[in-house]
N, C-alpha and C positions, 0 to 999 in steps of 0.2 A: 443572307440579304445584304450584307455590307459590301459585297463585291458588285452590286448593281451599278454604282457610279463608275467603277473601273471598267466594267463590261460595256457600258454605254459610251465611254470615252474611246475605247478601242474600236467600237463599231463606227463612230464618227471618223476616226483616223483612217479606217479602211475605206470609207466613202470618199474621203479627200485624196487618198493615195491610189491612183489608178495603176494597175500593173503590179502592185505590191500587196502582200497580205501579212498583217500583224496579228498576233494572238497574245493572250494574257495567261500567265501561269501563277497560281497562288501557292506559296511555299507553306511548309508545315507550321512555321511560326507566324503566319498571318500576313506576310509581306507579299508584294506583287512584283512579277518580272515581266517585262515587255520583250517579246521575241518576234523576229521576222522569219517568215517561212520562205525558205530558198529551195531550189531543186536539189542542192547538195545536203540539205538538212536545216534544222532550225538554228538560228543564231541569236544570242542574247543581245539586245540593244542597250540595256542598262542593267545595273545590279539590282538586287531586291530592294524595294522601297515600301514605306508605309503607304496607306491608301491615299492620303491627300497629296503627298509628293509624287506618287505614281500618276494620279490624274493630271497634275500640273505638267509632268513630263510628257505624257501622251498628248495633251492639248497643244504643247509647244512643238511636237514632232511633226514632220511632214509639211506639205503645203498648207498655208493658212487661207481661210475663206475671207475674201474682201467684203466688208459690209456694204450692202446696197445703199446708194445715196440717191434719193429722189431730188427733183428740182426744188421742192419745198424744204427738204432737209438742208440743201446747199444754201438756199436763201436765208434760212434761219441761222445757220452757222455764220454766214456773212454779217448778219445783223449783230450777232453776239460779239464778233470781233470789233465792229465799229463802236459799240457802246462801252467797251472796256478800255 
């Protein structure tokens, strides 16, 4: 059950990265390795990491999703800047 966070992070990375496929490998000592699937074979992206470090790495890898900014959000942010 502890690999659920890691699996979800890799799934989000695959959604963000069109044309690339990443997978997770769990080592015998409970660490996680991120691999990229290539036609020539799998390639390690990073060394084995503990769960929290692995999730941080996966979230930072690949294209990042730009948060959606509505007109109301922009107006609120503008007001915050003026008051400080």
